[in-house]
N, C-alpha and C positions, 0 to 999 in steps of 0.2 A: 649427552647434552646437559643433563642436570648438574654433572660435575663442573662443567665449564661455567654454568650460571653461578654456582656457589663460589667458585674461584674468583670470578669477575666481581661478585658482590663484596667479598671480603677484601680483595685487593683494591677495589674502587674506594671502599670506606677508608682504608689505611692511607691510600694515595691522596684522597680529597682532604683528609685531616691534616696531612703534612702540607699540602698545597694551600689550604686556607690559612694556616699558621704563617706560612712564608709571605703570602700576599698581604695579610693584615699588618704584619710588621713593616713591610715596605710602605703601605698606605700611611701608617702613623709617622714614619720618617718624613714623608712628603709633606704632610700637614704641618709638621713642626718647622720645616725649612721654609715653606711658602706662606705660612700663617693664613691659610685658607680656612674658612668656616666649614666644619665637617657637615656633610649631608646626612640625611636619615639613613643609617646603615641597614635598617630593616625594610626599606623600600626597594622593590625589585627594579624600579626605573633607574635608580642611581647606583645600583650594585654592579660590580664587575662580573662578567659572564665566565662560566666554566664550560669548556668544550671537550667533546669526545672526538678523537682523531682515529679514523679507520683507514688502515692500509691493506690493500688487496694485491693478489698476485697478477691479476689482469685488470683491464679497464672495467669499471663498474657499469658504464653505459657507453654506447658508440656515438650518440649525439646528445647535445645539450638540451635539457628539458626546461620548458618555460614554467610549467606548473611545479611548485614545490610540493614534495611528498609530506604528508602529515603523520606524526606519531604522537598519540595521546599519552601524557605523562601522569604519574600519580601525584606529583607535587608540581604545580604550575610554575613556570618561570617568567610568565608575563603578568605584570601587576594588574589587578582588577580595576585600578584607577587610571590605567593607560587610556588615552584618547584615541579614537579610531575613526578612520574615514572609509565610508562604504561606497564602492563604485558599482552602479547598477545599470540595467537596461532602461530605456525610455518607456514610459514617462517616469521621471524621478519622484513626482509628487505622490504617487501611490506608495512607494517604498518609504518616503518620509513619514507618511501617516502610519505605516506599518511599524516603523521604529518607535514612534510615540505610543502607539497602542501596546507594544511589547515592553514598554517602560525601560528603553535602552538609551534614552537621550543623554544620560551622563557618560556612557561609553561611546556610542556612535554619535559623535558631535557634528559630523558632516556627511551628507548624502549627495553624491554627484552622479548625474546621468552621463551616458557616453557622448551625446551631442554637446552638452555643456563642457565636458572635458576637452572635446575637440576644438571648441571655439575659444574658451577662456585661457587655456594652458598650451599655447603654441610655442613660446620661446623657451630657451634653456633656463633663463632666470625664473620665469613663472613656475616651471616644473620643479626647480630646486627649492623654491619657497614652499610649494605644496608638499614636497617630500619631507622637509624639516619641520613642518607645522604639526605633524601627527606622529604618535608612537607606533601606530600599526595601520596597515591598509588591508581591507577586505574587499573582495569583488565577487560578483555573481559569476558562477562557473561558466555561464554562456558567453560572457564578454572577455574572458581571459585571452583568447587568440587575438583580439583587437588591441590589447594594451601595450605590447612592445612598440608599436608605431605611435600610439597616443602619449605614452609616458617617456619613451626614449631611454638613452643610456644613463641618464641622471638617476633613475631608479634601479636599473638592472645591474649596473656596475657596482653599486653599493649594497646589492642584495636586499633591496627594499621593495621588491615586486609584491603586488597584492596577493593575499592568501585566498585561494578559491573556497567559496562556501556554496552549498546547494540551496538555491532559491526557486528551482524549476519544479520540484516535486510537489511542494506545498507553499502557498502564499498566506500563511497564518502567523499571527504574533507568537504563538507557542513554538512553531517550527523555527522561526527566525531567532528567538531567544536561545533555543537549543543549539543552533549552528554557531552563534556568536560565542556562547560559553565553551563549546568544543574547540573553537579557534583559539580562545584565550588559554585553554588548558593543554595546548599541544606545543610541540617543537617541530621545526621544519627542516627538511633535507633538500638542499639544492644540488641536483645531480648534473654533472658534466663529465666528459671523457677524462679519465685519469685514474691513478691507483691510490690517491690520497683524498679523503673526504672528511670534512669537519661538520659537526652538528652540535648545537647548543644543548647542554644537559642540565645546567643549574646556574646558581649565582652564589657569590661569597657570603651573602646574608643568610643562606640556608645552612642547615646542619650537614655534617658529613654523611649521616644516615639517609637524609632526604636525597642528597646528590647521588649516593650509591644506588638507591632504589630506582631513581631515574635512569642511571647508567645501565642498570640491569635490563630495564625495559627497552632502551635504545639498542643495546648490543644484540639482544636476541631478535629484535625486529629486523635489524640490518642483516644479520646472518641468515635469517629464515626467508625474508621477502625480497631483499635487494641484491645480495651477492650471488653470483652465478652458481658457484659450487658450494654454497653455504659455508660452513665452518672450515672446510678444506681449502676454500679459495681466499681465506683471510690470512694475512701475515701477522697482524696484531692490532690491539687497541691501546691508545694512550689518552691521558687527560691533561689539559693545560688551560691557562688563562692567556690573555693577550700580553702579559708581562712576565711570564714564567717559562721555564723549560717544560717539555713534555715528559710526563711520568708514565711508565708502562704499567698496564693493569692486566694484560693478557697477551702472550706471545705464542704463536704457533710453533710447536717443536718440530713438526715436519715441514721444513721449508721447501723441500722437494718431495712431492707426492706423486708416485708413478701413475696412479689412476687419473689424476687431474692433469699432469704435465705430459701425458702420452700424446695428446693431440698436437702439442707444440712440436714434439720431435718428428712426428709423421709429416706435419706441414712443412717443416724445414727440409726434410728429405725430398718432398714433392717439389718444393721451390728450386732446390739445387738441380734436380733432374730436368725441370723445365728450363732452367738457365742453360744447361748443357745442350738441350735440344735446340734452343734459340741460337746458341753459338754455332752448332753444326749447320743449322739452316742458313745462317748468315754467311758462313764459310762457303757453302754450296752456291749461294747466290753470287758471291764475289768471284768464284771460279768460273761460273757461267758468263758473267760480265767480261772477265778477262778473255775467255775463249771467243766470245762474240766480237770483242775489240780486235783480237788477232785476225779473225776471219774477215773483218771489215777493212783491214789495211790494204790488201791487194786491190780491192774494189775501188778504194779511194785513189790509189795510184793510177789506175786505168782512167778514172774520171779526170784526173789532173792532166794526163797526157792528151786526152781528147780536147780538153779546154785549150791547151797550148796550140794544138794543131789548128783548131778553129780560128784562133787569133792570127796565126801565120797566114792562113788562107785569105783572111779578110785584108791583111796588109798587102799581100801580093795583088789582089784585085784592085785595090786603091792605086797602087803604083802603075799598073797597066792603063788604068783610066787616065792618069795624069800624063803619061807618055803620048797617048793618042791626042 
């Protein structure tokens, strides 16, 4: 495992250096063509993001998870000047005072209670304005299950769902400050069923060494905590930006591992056997139905004859009555 970490760190550093050089050259060309004033390149808010792409052999999870998983980084990718909205339990006044006493007013610029969120942000447009007004959304861990209905697709389709923080264990300014700083110094993994997952690892305003150290932390955490068979269940890691191709930093040499893929083979054998059994059962049922239909044919013929005889008898009786 140490060898894998060293390989990933060296490869990530080389790949990020090439990637940054490529992206910066494209950005300069764009600025010359469009004559746009260049934004501050050292500000994380305006810098292009770098992503780690994880590909696995099997689905990483079976169901979509609402809560994003937190990975603390050595070099934060969220700017300390980013404005944040905090969603809390009622009453919201208590948490507003807590934010002021923790001296977080410059970061946490808005505190919203659940009842206020339910009343004031009902329409799609109101929710969209709220989403675009802040760089980051934090929420008390206890209200996270209520938020999909209150915020809707506007937030969750764009992966802007609030980040859970722990406000239940302690309600002190020191604890709130610690939780907010931890949220600002982390990256977040949004898990859903699939074999390809992306997670933000850096920005182009950072150095290749800083991005490589973040990548090392992310890849080891993903392999040890989130992937089912750890390193054996991973196909590879790549890095990319929104405007570049994916560069490989680690590829699993054993694409087919007998220890991991044995389960798949046995499951396939079982399914084929079950299919054969189902086919045999269905054939037996069909044969029984055919036999029963064959047996029922003489009975139906007898019933038809009796019915015709009854009709003839009735006709004869009617004729006799008319003659009289």
